[in-house]
N, C-alpha and C positions, 0 to 999 in steps of 0.2 A: 491685425497681422502680428504674429508671434515674433519675438526678437531672438534670433539664432546666433547673435554675436559671440556669446560665451562658448557655445558648442563648437562654432567654427574656429575660434581662437585655439581651443583645445586640439582640434584636428590639425591645424597648422603646426602647432608645437609638436605633436606626436610624429608628424611627417618629418619635421626638421630633426627630431631626435633619431628617427630611423635612418635618415641620411647620414647622421653622425656615427651611430654604432654599427651600421653596415658599411661604413667607409666609402661613401659614394664617390668622393673626390679621388680616392685611391683606385677605385674601380674604373673610373674614366681614364686614368693614366694607364692602367693595366689593359684596358680594352684597346687603346691605341697601339700598345706594344704587341698585343696578340694579333691584331689586324695586320700589322707589318710582318709578323712571323708567318701568319696564314697565307700571305700573298707571295711568299718565296716560291719560285718555280720548282725548287728541288725538295719542297716540304715532304711530298709523298714518297720520296725515296726511302724514307724510314716510316712505315705505316704506324708503328707504335707511337712515335713522337707526333706524327700528324694527327692521329686520333685524339691524343691527349690535348694538343693545342686547340683543335676545333671544338672539343667538348668544353674546355675551359672558356673559350671565346663565347660559346652559346650561354653558359652559366652567367658570365659577367654581363653579357648583353641583356639577358633576361632580368637581372637585378637592376640594371640601369633603367630599362624600360618600365619596370614595375614601380620604382621609386619616382621617376619622372612622371609616370602616369598618375600616381596617387596625388602628387603635388598639383598637377594640372586639374584633376577632378575636384580637389578641395577649393582651388581658385575658382573653378566654374560654378560650384554650388554657392560659394560666397558671393559671387557676382549676381547669381540668380536671386539669392535672398535679399541682397541690397536693392535690386530693382523692384522686387515684390514689395519690400517695405516702403520704398519711395512712392510707389504707385498705389499703396494700400490694397494690394491684390492678394487676397487670401487663397485664391484658386491655385497658387503655386506651392502651398504648404505641403500638400501630399507628396509632390515630387521632391521637395527639399528634405522632408522627413525620410523618405525612402533612400535617398542618396546618402544622407548623413549616417543612417543606420548601416548601410552597406559599407561605407568607409570605415566605420568603427569596427565592424567585423573583420574586414581585411587587415586593418592595422593590428588587431589583437593577434591574428595569425602571424603577421610579420614580426611582432614583438617577441613571439615565442622563439623565433629563430635566433635571437640574441643568446639563448641558453645553449645553443648547439655549437660548442667549440671543440669537440672531439675530432680526432684525425679522420674518423670514418663516418661521422654523423650524416654527411650528405649522401651517402651511398644507398643503394638498394638493400633490402633486408631479406635474408633467407631465414624463414621461420619454421618452428616445429611446435606442434601441440601433442601432448601425450596424456592419456588417461592414467589416473593413479588409483589410490585406494578408494573403494566404494562400488566395485562391481559394475553392474549395468548402469547405475546412476552416474558413475564416473565417466563411462564411455559416452553417455548422453550429454554430460556436462562438457566433455572434450569437444563434441560436435557443436554444442552451443557456442563455445569459445571460438572455434574455427569460423563459424558463421558471423559472429560478432566482429572479429578482426577483419574479415573480408569486407563486410559492409562498411566498417569504419574507414578502411583504406580506400575503397571505391568512392565513398562520399567526399574524400579529399582529392579525388582526381587521379589517384594512383592506379596502376595496372596490377592485377593480382593473377598469378599463375599457380595452379596446383601441380606439384611435382609428384606427390604420392599420397594415397590415403589407404589406411588399413582399417577395414570395417570392424565394428564391434561384434561380439558373439551373439547378442540379442538385439541391441539397438545402438545407435551412436557410432563412434569410431574409437579404435584403439590408439591410432596416431595419425598424424598428417604432416606433410612437409609442403610449404608453399612459399612463393617469392612475392614480395611487395616491391614493385618497381616505381621509383619516383624520388625526386630530390628530397633529402632529409627523412626518407622512410626509416632508415636504421636509427637515426637520432630520436625520432618520435616513438618508435616501438621498443627501444632498448630499456625504457623504464618499466615495461610490462613483464620483464623476465621474472620468473619465479613460479611458485605453486599458488594456484587459485582455488578457493574453497566455495562450495555451494551447499547450503543447508536448506532442505525442503521436505515436504511430505512426498515420499517417493511414489511416482505413478506406476512403478514396477513392483510395489509391495502390496500383496492382496489384503494386508491388514492396515494399510495406509499409515505406516509408521514413519517417523522422521528419519531421514537419512542424510549423512554428511558425505559428500563426494569431493574428490580432489582431482585436479588436472594441472599439468605444467605447461608453461609457455617459455620458449627460448628463441633467440634470434642472433644471427651473426651478420656482419657486413659482407656484401657480395664484392669480391675482389676480381680484378681483371687477371687473366691467366699470367701475364707478365709480372704481376705483383704478388702472386702466390708464393709464400716463403718455402725455401727448401727444407725438407724434413728428412732426417737420417732414417735409414731403413729400420733400425732398431726401435724407432719411435712410432713407426707407422701403425702399429697395432693399437696404440693407445691415444694417438693424437688425431684430432679432426681439424681439417683446414677449410675455411670458407672458400667457396668456389661458385662460379656462375651456375645457377641451377638449370636443369633441362626441363622445360615446361611440357606437360603432356595434355593440358587442357587450359582454356582461358576462362576469365572471370565472367560473372553475370553482370547485368547492368547495375550501376550504383544505386544504393538506397540512402537518401540523405540521413546523416547522423552527425551530431556535434562531436568535436574532438574531445 
């Protein structure tokens, strides 16, 4: 029977670290405060305040449940490993291996959250893809990027809504606007901003020459209407403000893909 003590000790330490850097004790205190606030009979007299309170309460409760759940799962698999070792029962190894691997993967995603300290990192993301230089290849490349970001988002359990797509002249797309809805969507996607290049043998070139194509990706956080900043009339022609997007179609089923 294999000894899992070092792996389980590492998992215990990573959970303890996560409880610290995600401030679990502070979240428990905040959760109690929000529950008191949410139980006020006059809370919904101001819908904006009520929505903010209930949304924060859900986020805090989700974090507490996640961290407590991970700690319990590590304890459970540690107990299973100890019993299997005492009884010299190798039949439990497959279950132990599967659960420890799943815990490592979930902790890796959780540890990524420690990097998101920006004001809007937890928000939904309003995204745009535009084809650039490269003609038809660039439009094909823009469509490939759109498909990649949608599949990535869906694999993480985010909802994806297409707001607008402009088709390419021969293939692909000229541009697309879509919304990724889920906690930390903007934080995860903001690092993708910029111009992306594809070099390949062009399938659209009859002489099969190498072609370089460019497409850009940009995203902004989705703000509630009450949070949208005031803009002077003189600036409206040149300034764009993040706003909740109007969805015109919904996403397809998720395709698993690593972050």
